[in-house]
N, C-alpha and C positions, 0 to 999 in steps of 0.2 A: 504494500500499499504506499502510495506516495501522495504528497500534498502539493497543490498548485495554487497560485493566485491566477485568476483569470476572468475575463468578461467576454460576452458574446459580441462580435463585431457587428456593426451596422451592415445593412445590405450594400451600401456604398463601398465600405471598406472590404467587405467580402469579395465584391466584384473586382475591386482594384488588385486584391491579392491574387485572384484567379487569373486575371489578365497578365499580370507580371510573371506569374509562374509558367503560364503557357508560352510567353515570349521567350523566356530564358531557356525553358526545357527544350523548345524547338529550334533554339539558336537563331532567332529572328534577327535579320539585319537592320536593327533600329537602335537608337541610343536608349540605354537603360536608365540613365540617371534621372530623367524626368519622373519615371515611375517610382524609383526609390525615394525621391524627394517627396512626391505627393503622398506616397504610403506612410513615410515617417511623420509627415505633418498631420495626416489623418489619425494615425494611432495616438500621437500626442493629444490631439483634440478629444478623442474618445476616452482616453484615460482620465483626462480632467473632467469630462462630462460624466463618466461613471462614478469617479471617486468624490467629486466636489460639487459640481453643477446640480446633479440629481439629489445630492444631500440636502440642498437648500430647501427643497419641498418638504423634508422631514422635520425641519426646524419650526417650532410652533410660533415663535415671536417675530412679528415683522421687523422689529429693530435688529434682532439677531440675524435675520435673513439679510438685511441690508449690510450688516458688518461682514457677513460671509461673502456676499457678492464682491465687496471691495477686495477681500483677500484673494478670491478666485480670480478676479481681473488681474491682480498683481502677478499671480502664478502663471496666468495665460500669457501675459506680456513677456515675462521672463523666458518662458518656453519658446514663444514665437521668435524672440530676438536670438536666442541660442540656435535654433534651427536655420534662420536666415544666414547667420555667420557660418555655420558648418556645412550646409548643403549647397553645393555648387555644381558645376559642369565637370564630370569625370569620365574617364574611359571606361568602357564596358567591363574590362578586366578588374578595374578598381571598385566597381559597383557590386560585383558578384559576391564578395565576402559579406556585404551587408544583407543581401537577399538570403544567403545561406543562413546567416544569424536569425533572420526573421523567420525563415521556414522551419529550421531545425531547433531553434532554442526559444522562440517566441510564439509559436502556435502548438496547440495540443487539442486532442479530441477528449471531451469528457465522457463520463459513463452512460450518458444518454445519446451519445454519438454526435454531438454538436461541437463545431469548431470554436475554440476560444483563443483570444489573444492573452498572453500571459507568460508565466515562468514557473519552473519547478522550484519550490521553496526548500531550503535547507531544513531537515527535520527538527532541529532545535528551534528555529524561527517559527515553523509551523505549530509546534507544541505551544510556544509562548502566545502566539496569535490566537489559537483555539482556547487556551487558558484564559485569555483576556475576555473573550466572548462569554465563557462560562462564568465569569465573574460578574455578569450583568443578568440579574434575574428579577422577576416581579417582587420577590421577597427582599432582595438586598443588592446593593451595587457597590463594587470596589472600583471607584472612579480612577484611581491611580493605576491599577492593574489593566483597566480597559484602555486608558490612554497609552500605556507602555506598548501594549500589543498592536495598536494602531500605528504607533511610531515605528515599530519593527516592520510592519507591513509596508508602510510608506518608503522606508529605507531600502527594503528589498526591491520595490518597484523602481526607485530612482537608480539604485545600483545597476539594475538590468537594463533599463531603457535609456539611461544616460551614459553611465561609465562603460558598460559592456558594448552598448550600441555604438557609441562614438569610437571605441577601439577598433571597429571594423572600417572606419572611414580613413581615407588618405588625407591626413591634415598636416599642415606646417606647424611650426613651433607656436606662432601667435594664436592660431585657431585652437591648438591643443590646450594652450594655457586658459583659454576662455571657458573650458568645460567645467573644471571644479568651481570657478567663480559662479557660473550660472546655476550649477547644481546646488551650491550653497544658498543661493537666493531663493530657489524653488523650495528647498528643504526648510528654510526659515519660514516661508509662507505657509507650508503644511503644518509645521509645529505651532505657529501663531494661531491657525485655524483650530487646532485641537486645544491648545492651552487657553485660548480666549473663549471658545464656545462652551467647552464641557462644564466648567465650574458654575455656569449660569443655568444649566439645564436640570429640571427636576428628574427623578428616577424613571418616571414613565417615558419621558423623552429619550433618556439614555438607553432604555430598553428598545425603543423604536430605532435608534442608531445601530445598536448591536444587530437587530434584525436586518437592517439595511445592508450592513457590511458582510454578514455571514455568508451569503451566496457567492462572494468573491473567492472564498477559500474552498477548493474543490479536492475531494479525495478521488484518486484514480487507482483502479486495480491494475497493477503492472506484473 
């Protein structure tokens, strides 16, 4: 049994992945980089949509929703800026490692037979994340444990889709140095969302949040 973080891609992203896979598998005589760039940007949007934008609807207070929207906008801006810096025009041979990373390490099929975008979690991280969800029940809430688990989940996602993803790109020294700076800004925004939002929420709202996040952690029979 293995544990994954993953979300179901939109129809748009699903079609983009299929098109790119077909082009590369068949060795089509076209430039690959526009497909890589578009897929990377769409994955970034959908990660933010799934983990943050959709979360806003779960928050009961309009004031807290407004605060969350500001944080989400900051994270979106940092992510878009990073991708604009990193994703340019590359030769097909330099693009293929990124496609292989997306195909082999960032896609999986869940037990229902559906494709998901995500990553395999280290078992220790999976245990801590699941323990954090178990710490939120209608009877009691351990808010610190819950926050810790979500921070671990966020860190795993950032490490995969920023650190490991950018390692597949052909980058010069200037662009390579931009990666940890942008990652730190995005991580700061995620931590702010958790630390600013959670202490203000009653236990029933924290239970709703736990239910919102649980489906992203998937057990796969291997």
